[in-house]
Backbone and ligand atoms as CSV (ligand in chain L), in Angstrom:
chain,resi,resn,atom,element,x,y,z
A,1,MET,N,N,107.815,112.637,130.810
A,1,MET,CA,C,108.101,112.643,129.361
A,1,MET,C,C,107.485,111.405,128.714
A,2,VAL,N,N,106.810,111.648,127.614
A,2,VAL,CA,C,106.198,110.519,126.905
A,2,VAL,C,C,107.268,109.762,126.140
A,3,HIS,N,N,107.190,108.458,126.207
A,3,HIS,CA,C,108.209,107.618,125.588
A,3,HIS,C,C,107.670,107.034,124.285
A,4,PHE,N,N,108.438,107.181,123.206
A,4,PHE,CA,C,107.988,106.658,121.920
A,4,PHE,C,C,108.998,105.679,121.344
A,5,THR,N,N,108.497,104.575,120.825
A,5,THR,CA,C,109.327,103.657,120.053
A,5,THR,C,C,108.660,103.427,118.702
A,6,CYS,N,N,109.466,103.117,117.704
A,6,CYS,CA,C,108.934,102.825,116.381
A,6,CYS,C,C,108.141,101.514,116.442
A,7,ASP,N,N,106.902,101.553,115.960
A,7,ASP,CA,C,106.062,100.363,116.016
A,7,ASP,C,C,106.473,99.306,114.995
A,8,LEU,N,N,107.349,99.682,114.086
A,8,LEU,CA,C,107.753,98.716,113.065
A,8,LEU,C,C,109.072,98.040,113.431
A,9,CYS,N,N,110.076,98.827,113.782
A,9,CYS,CA,C,111.394,98.229,114.048
A,9,CYS,C,C,111.776,98.300,115.526
A,10,GLY,N,N,110.985,99.003,116.335
A,10,GLY,CA,C,111.251,99.030,117.756
A,10,GLY,C,C,112.302,100.046,118.195
A,11,LYS,N,N,112.751,100.865,117.270
A,11,LYS,CA,C,113.762,101.869,117.585
A,11,LYS,C,C,113.221,102.868,118.608
A,12,ASP,N,N,114.070,103.230,119.557
A,12,ASP,CA,C,113.666,104.172,120.596
A,12,ASP,C,C,113.734,105.597,120.046
A,13,LEU,N,N,112.586,106.196,119.772
A,13,LEU,CA,C,112.554,107.526,119.151
A,13,LEU,C,C,112.768,108.633,120.174
A,14,THR,N,N,112.518,108.346,121.433
A,14,THR,CA,C,112.714,109.359,122.462
A,14,THR,C,C,114.198,109.576,122.721
A,15,ALA,N,N,114.955,108.490,122.777
A,15,ALA,CA,C,116.374,108.573,123.107
A,15,ALA,C,C,117.198,109.145,121.958
A,16,CYS,N,N,116.893,108.737,120.718
A,16,CYS,CA,C,117.743,109.140,119.601
A,16,CYS,C,C,117.345,110.498,119.040
A,17,GLY,N,N,116.169,110.991,119.403
A,17,GLY,CA,C,115.778,112.330,118.963
A,17,GLY,C,C,115.359,112.421,117.510
A,18,ASP,N,N,115.187,111.288,116.843
A,18,ASP,CA,C,114.710,111.307,115.458
A,18,ASP,C,C,113.276,111.821,115.404
A,19,PRO,N,N,112.904,112.454,114.297
A,19,PRO,CA,C,111.499,112.855,114.163
A,19,PRO,C,C,110.592,111.626,114.144
A,20,ARG,N,N,109.398,111.816,114.649
A,20,ARG,CA,C,108.451,110.708,114.751
A,20,ARG,C,C,107.346,110.937,113.732
A,21,TYR,N,N,106.947,109.877,113.053
A,21,TYR,CA,C,105.865,109.967,112.074
A,21,TYR,C,C,104.696,109.130,112.568
A,22,VAL,N,N,103.507,109.693,112.477
A,22,VAL,CA,C,102.317,108.999,112.944
A,22,VAL,C,C,101.520,108.510,111.742
A,23,VAL,N,N,101.145,107.239,111.776
A,23,VAL,CA,C,100.317,106.653,110.734
A,23,VAL,C,C,98.999,106.245,111.347
A,24,LYS,N,N,97.921,106.706,110.752
A,24,LYS,CA,C,96.592,106.304,111.225
A,24,LYS,C,C,95.881,105.573,110.101
A,25,ILE,N,N,95.343,104.409,110.432
A,25,ILE,CA,C,94.611,103.598,109.456
A,25,ILE,C,C,93.238,103.299,110.036
A,26,GLU,N,N,92.224,103.446,109.229
A,26,GLU,CA,C,90.886,103.103,109.682
A,26,GLU,C,C,90.278,102.119,108.702
A,27,ALA,N,N,89.715,101.047,109.230
A,27,ALA,CA,C,89.103,100.022,108.388
A,27,ALA,C,C,87.634,99.904,108.743
A,28,TYR,N,N,86.795,99.970,107.725
A,28,TYR,CA,C,85.349,99.839,107.961
A,28,TYR,C,C,84.688,99.388,106.671
A,29,PRO,N,N,83.461,98.842,106.776
A,29,PRO,CA,C,82.774,98.338,105.589
A,29,PRO,C,C,82.553,99.464,104.581
A,30,GLY,N,N,82.788,99.158,103.323
A,30,GLY,CA,C,82.739,100.205,102.302
A,30,GLY,C,C,81.406,100.323,101.591
A,31,PHE,N,N,80.304,100.135,102.302
A,31,PHE,CA,C,79.031,100.311,101.598
A,31,PHE,C,C,78.687,101.795,101.463
A,32,ASP,N,N,77.864,102.071,100.486
A,32,ASP,CA,C,77.492,103.450,100.200
A,32,ASP,C,C,76.383,103.890,101.150
A,33,PRO,N,N,76.617,104.911,101.972
A,33,PRO,CA,C,75.595,105.342,102.944
A,33,PRO,C,C,74.295,105.760,102.284
A,34,THR,N,N,74.353,106.221,101.041
A,34,THR,CA,C,73.127,106.664,100.369
A,34,THR,C,C,72.245,105.482,100.004
A,35,GLU,N,N,72.799,104.264,100.053
A,35,GLU,CA,C,72.010,103.083,99.707
A,35,GLU,C,C,71.267,102.521,100.911
A,36,ILE,N,N,71.512,103.050,102.088
A,36,ILE,CA,C,70.845,102.564,103.289
A,36,ILE,C,C,69.474,103.220,103.417
A,37,THR,N,N,68.455,102.397,103.485
A,37,THR,CA,C,67.112,102.905,103.678
A,37,THR,C,C,66.684,102.611,105.111
A,38,GLU,N,N,65.524,103.095,105.479
A,38,GLU,CA,C,65.039,102.815,106.833
A,38,GLU,C,C,64.818,101.323,107.030
A,39,ASP,N,N,64.479,100.623,105.948
A,39,ASP,CA,C,64.298,99.176,106.052
A,39,ASP,C,C,65.590,98.487,106.461
A,40,ASP,N,N,66.702,99.035,106.018
A,40,ASP,CA,C,67.995,98.428,106.334
A,40,ASP,C,C,68.329,98.551,107.807
A,41,LEU,N,N,67.750,99.525,108.455
A,41,LEU,CA,C,68.145,99.817,109.827
A,41,LEU,C,C,67.275,99.119,110.869
A,42,ASP,N,N,66.203,98.455,110.441
A,42,ASP,CA,C,65.357,97.828,111.463
A,42,ASP,C,C,65.943,96.482,111.895
A,43,ASP,N,N,65.389,95.925,112.947
A,43,ASP,CA,C,65.970,94.748,113.586
A,43,ASP,C,C,65.968,93.524,112.685
A,44,ASP,N,N,64.921,93.396,111.862
A,44,ASP,CA,C,64.845,92.229,110.991
A,44,ASP,C,C,66.061,92.163,110.086
A,45,HIS,N,N,66.439,93.331,109.605
A,45,HIS,CA,C,67.576,93.349,108.694
A,45,HIS,C,C,68.856,92.950,109.425
A,46,MET,N,N,69.012,93.463,110.632
A,46,MET,CA,C,70.213,93.117,111.393
A,46,MET,C,C,70.272,91.613,111.641
A,47,GLU,N,N,69.101,91.031,111.901
A,47,GLU,CA,C,69.056,89.584,112.119
A,47,GLU,C,C,69.447,88.846,110.841
A,48,ALA,N,N,68.965,89.336,109.719
A,48,ALA,CA,C,69.308,88.718,108.443
A,48,ALA,C,C,70.806,88.785,108.208
A,49,VAL,N,N,71.394,89.920,108.547
A,49,VAL,CA,C,72.838,90.079,108.359
A,49,VAL,C,C,73.596,89.091,109.232
A,50,SER,N,N,73.173,88.947,110.477
A,50,SER,CA,C,73.897,88.031,111.362
A,50,SER,C,C,73.717,86.594,110.901
A,51,GLN,N,N,72.553,86.279,110.327
A,51,GLN,CA,C,72.355,84.931,109.793
A,51,GLN,C,C,73.281,84.688,108.608
A,52,ILE,N,N,73.423,85.721,107.781
A,52,ILE,CA,C,74.324,85.593,106.634
A,52,ILE,C,C,75.746,85.362,107.124
A,53,LEU,N,N,76.139,86.102,108.162
A,53,LEU,CA,C,77.493,85.976,108.694
A,53,LEU,C,C,77.716,84.581,109.262
A,54,GLN,N,N,76.679,84.051,109.952
A,54,GLN,CA,C,76.817,82.724,110.547
A,54,GLN,C,C,76.889,81.650,109.478
A,55,ARG,N,N,76.220,81.918,108.343
A,55,ARG,CA,C,76.196,80.946,107.266
A,55,ARG,C,C,77.542,80.877,106.534
A,56,ASP,N,N,78.277,81.953,106.615
A,56,ASP,CA,C,79.541,82.040,105.885
A,56,ASP,C,C,80.594,81.185,106.580
A,57,GLU,N,N,80.765,79.961,106.089
A,57,GLU,CA,C,81.712,79.054,106.731
A,57,GLU,C,C,83.115,79.187,106.162
A,58,GLY,N,N,83.243,80.020,105.134
A,58,GLY,CA,C,84.558,80.200,104.534
A,58,GLY,C,C,85.483,81.018,105.415
A,59,GLY,N,N,84.898,81.901,106.227
A,59,GLY,CA,C,85.725,82.771,107.045
A,59,GLY,C,C,86.193,82.076,108.307
A,60,SER,N,N,87.330,82.476,108.803
A,60,SER,CA,C,87.827,81.933,110.057
A,60,SER,C,C,87.095,82.603,111.213
A,61,PRO,N,N,87.136,82.008,112.406
A,61,PRO,CA,C,86.461,82.623,113.565
A,61,PRO,C,C,86.938,84.041,113.830
A,62,GLU,N,N,88.214,84.315,113.554
A,62,GLU,CA,C,88.735,85.672,113.772
A,62,GLU,C,C,88.042,86.659,112.856
A,63,ASP,N,N,87.788,86.232,111.616
A,63,ASP,CA,C,87.131,87.126,110.667
A,63,ASP,C,C,85.736,87.491,111.149
A,64,LEU,N,N,85.021,86.496,111.660
A,64,LEU,CA,C,83.644,86.746,112.082
A,64,LEU,C,C,83.607,87.643,113.309
A,65,ALA,N,N,84.647,87.559,114.121
A,65,ALA,CA,C,84.673,88.344,115.341
A,65,ALA,C,C,85.209,89.750,115.112
A,66,ALA,N,N,85.660,90.029,113.895
A,66,ALA,CA,C,86.264,91.335,113.628
A,66,ALA,C,C,85.226,92.443,113.780
A,67,PRO,N,N,85.585,93.506,114.465
A,67,PRO,CA,C,84.660,94.618,114.604
A,67,PRO,C,C,84.429,95.293,113.261
A,68,LEU,N,N,83.277,95.934,113.098
A,68,LEU,CA,C,82.954,96.561,111.817
A,68,LEU,C,C,83.886,97.725,111.516
A,69,ARG,N,N,84.263,98.435,112.559
A,69,ARG,CA,C,85.118,99.590,112.354
A,69,ARG,C,C,86.290,99.521,113.312
A,70,LYS,N,N,87.478,99.618,112.777
A,70,LYS,CA,C,88.648,99.524,113.633
A,70,LYS,C,C,89.698,100.523,113.178
A,71,GLY,N,N,90.227,101.252,114.120
A,71,GLY,CA,C,91.268,102.221,113.809
A,71,GLY,C,C,92.608,101.788,114.369
A,72,PHE,N,N,93.661,102.104,113.638
A,72,PHE,CA,C,95.014,101.778,114.067
A,72,PHE,C,C,95.830,103.067,114.104
A,73,ARG,N,N,96.766,103.130,115.042
A,73,ARG,CA,C,97.666,104.276,115.103
A,73,ARG,C,C,99.067,103.761,115.389
A,74,PHE,N,N,99.993,104.179,114.560
A,74,PHE,CA,C,101.367,103.709,114.702
A,74,PHE,C,C,102.328,104.888,114.742
A,75,ASP,N,N,103.366,104.756,115.542
A,75,ASP,CA,C,104.474,105.705,115.528
A,75,ASP,C,C,105.624,105.065,114.761
A,76,LEU,N,N,106.165,105.816,113.803
A,76,LEU,CA,C,107.239,105.259,112.983
A,76,LEU,C,C,108.465,106.159,113.018
A,77,CYS,N,N,109.645,105.524,112.941
A,77,CYS,CA,C,110.882,106.270,112.794
A,77,CYS,C,C,110.987,106.714,111.322
A,78,PRO,N,N,111.893,107.652,111.013
A,78,PRO,CA,C,111.994,108.137,109.625
A,78,PRO,C,C,112.205,107.017,108.606
A,79,ALA,N,N,113.049,106.054,108.918
A,79,ALA,CA,C,113.332,104.982,107.956
A,79,ALA,C,C,112.084,104.141,107.689
A,80,CYS,N,N,111.354,103.799,108.774
A,80,CYS,CA,C,110.156,102.975,108.603
A,80,CYS,C,C,109.031,103.779,107.954
A,81,HIS,N,N,109.033,105.090,108.173
A,81,HIS,CA,C,108.048,105.950,107.533
A,81,HIS,C,C,108.214,105.911,106.019
A,82,VAL,N,N,109.467,105.991,105.560
A,82,VAL,CA,C,109.744,105.914,104.124
A,82,VAL,C,C,109.293,104.557,103.582
A,83,LYS,N,N,109.592,103.493,104.345
A,83,LYS,CA,C,109.194,102.147,103.925
A,83,LYS,C,C,107.681,102.052,103.824
A,84,PHE,N,N,106.986,102.656,104.807
A,84,PHE,CA,C,105.531,102.594,104.820
A,84,PHE,C,C,104.951,103.295,103.603
A,85,LEU,N,N,105.509,104.466,103.264
A,85,LEU,CA,C,104.980,105.217,102.129
A,85,LEU,C,C,105.148,104.444,100.824
A,86,LYS,N,N,106.213,103.655,100.740
A,86,LYS,CA,C,106.445,102.871,99.521
A,86,LYS,C,C,105.498,101.686,99.431
A,87,ASP,N,N,105.089,101.166,100.592
A,87,ASP,CA,C,104.304,99.933,100.602
A,87,ASP,C,C,103.337,99.959,101.788
A,88,PRO,N,N,102.302,100.814,101.712
A,88,PRO,CA,C,101.425,101.034,102.883
A,88,PRO,C,C,100.744,99.772,103.393
A,89,LEU,N,N,100.452,98.829,102.500
A,89,LEU,CA,C,99.734,97.624,102.933
A,89,LEU,C,C,100.677,96.468,103.247
A,90,GLY,N,N,101.964,96.707,103.146
A,90,GLY,CA,C,102.919,95.647,103.466
A,90,GLY,C,C,102.841,94.483,102.503
A,91,LYS,N,N,102.455,94.767,101.257
A,91,LYS,CA,C,102.293,93.678,100.291
A,91,LYS,C,C,103.606,92.970,100.030
A,92,GLU,N,N,104.682,93.751,100.001
A,92,GLU,CA,C,106.001,93.166,99.734
A,92,GLU,C,C,106.378,92.169,100.825
A,93,SER,N,N,106.182,92.572,102.084
A,93,SER,CA,C,106.576,91.690,103.176
A,93,SER,C,C,105.641,90.482,103.263
A,94,LEU,N,N,104.355,90.680,102.907
A,94,LEU,CA,C,103.435,89.541,102.913
A,94,LEU,C,C,103.870,88.518,101.875
A,95,ARG,N,N,104.309,89.009,100.729
A,95,ARG,CA,C,104.746,88.125,99.673
A,95,ARG,C,C,105.979,87.353,100.127
A,96,LEU,N,N,106.905,88.054,100.760
A,96,LEU,CA,C,108.129,87.403,101.236
A,96,LEU,C,C,107.794,86.356,102.296
A,97,PHE,N,N,106.813,86.686,103.137
A,97,PHE,CA,C,106.421,85.754,104.194
A,97,PHE,C,C,105.870,84.471,103.581
A,98,ASP,N,N,105.062,84.611,102.518
A,98,ASP,CA,C,104.525,83.432,101.859
A,98,ASP,C,C,105.627,82.561,101.292
A,99,PHE,N,N,106.646,83.237,100.736
A,99,PHE,CA,C,107.738,82.482,100.150
A,99,PHE,C,C,108.454,81.649,101.224
A,100,SER,N,N,108.714,82.288,102.373
A,100,SER,CA,C,109.486,81.599,103.396
A,100,SER,C,C,108.681,80.469,104.028
A,101,LYS,N,N,107.354,80.586,103.940
A,101,LYS,CA,C,106.502,79.578,104.564
A,101,LYS,C,C,106.424,78.324,103.708
A,102,ASN,N,N,106.477,78.500,102.370
A,102,ASN,CA,C,106.266,77.363,101.485
A,102,ASN,C,C,107.569,76.681,101.074
L,1,ZN,ZN,ZN,111.413,102.056,112.606
């Protein structure tokens, strides 16, 4: 039997028999594919892009190491599913976190 827990609150969804909600998030660069020409795809361009990335000292090392495309999958209990729908990006909790930090 596959075991599921809520990725947000840790509730055991297998034991309590609550319905499980799956959230999938995909993050990738939002450039317009129609704007890519063959020139964009050759090696010189890729080198230019990496030089630009290396020049960007504003970003943290984690930012530079971030993959271009990343997918997330979460299992949520009903309560956390409702919370997610109200605030998909967690802006409320991020704001609260900032308050507690300062
Ligand atoms: Zn939960």
